[in-house]
C-alpha positions in Angstrom: 0.0 0.0 0.0 2.9 2.4 0.7 4.3 1.7 -2.7 1.0 2.4 -4.4 0.6 5.6 -2.4 4.1 6.8 -3.4 3.4 6.0 -7.1 0.2 7.9 -6.9 1.9 10.9 -5.2 4.7 10.9 -7.9 2.1 10.7 -10.7 0.1 13.6 -9.2 3.2 15.7 -8.7 4.5 15.1 -12.2 1.3 15.4 -14.1 -0.9 17.9 -12.2 1.5 20.1 -10.2 4.2 20.5 -12.8 2.2 20.7 -16.1 -0.9 22.5 -14.8 0.8 24.9 -12.3 4.5 25.3 -12.8 4.9 25.3 -16.6 2.2 28.0 -17.3 3.5 30.1 -14.4 7.1 30.0 -15.8 5.8 30.8 -19.3 3.8 33.7 -18.0 6.8 35.0 -16.1 9.2 34.7 -19.0 6.6 36.2 -21.4 8.1 36.6 -24.9 11.1 34.4 -24.5 9.3 31.1 -24.1 7.5 30.8 -27.5 10.1 32.0 -29.8 13.0 30.1 -31.5 16.5 31.4 -30.8 17.8 33.4 -33.7 21.0 31.4 -33.9 18.9 28.2 -34.2 16.5 29.8 -36.7 19.5 30.6 -39.0 20.8 27.1 -38.8 17.5 25.2 -39.5 16.3 25.0 -43.1 13.2 27.0 -44.0 10.8 24.4 -45.5 7.9 25.3 -47.8 5.1 22.8 -47.6 2.7 24.7 -49.9 3.7 26.9 -52.7 4.0 30.5 -51.5 3.4 29.7 -47.8 7.0 29.9 -46.5 7.8 32.8 -44.3 10.9 34.6 -45.4 13.4 35.4 -42.6 13.1 39.2 -43.3 9.3 38.9 -42.7 9.5 37.7 -39.2 12.4 39.7 -37.8 11.5 42.1 -35.0 10.8 45.7 -36.0 13.7 46.9 -33.9 16.2 44.7 -35.8 15.0 46.2 -39.1 15.3 49.8 -38.0 18.9 49.3 -36.6 
């Protein structure tokens, strides 16, 4: 019974506490940095075009501050 209780506690901690509470809180705290790809990695990865004319060109998704500098 102790083993089952410990397994249930670990499952609750891993699934509910971390994914429902911790991850959204960290993403909210870090704001813009969590959903973007690092620029060094974006330059290294190939830009694939699945449908004709659908690829986003690198100059189209650069921040406005980088364009003005």
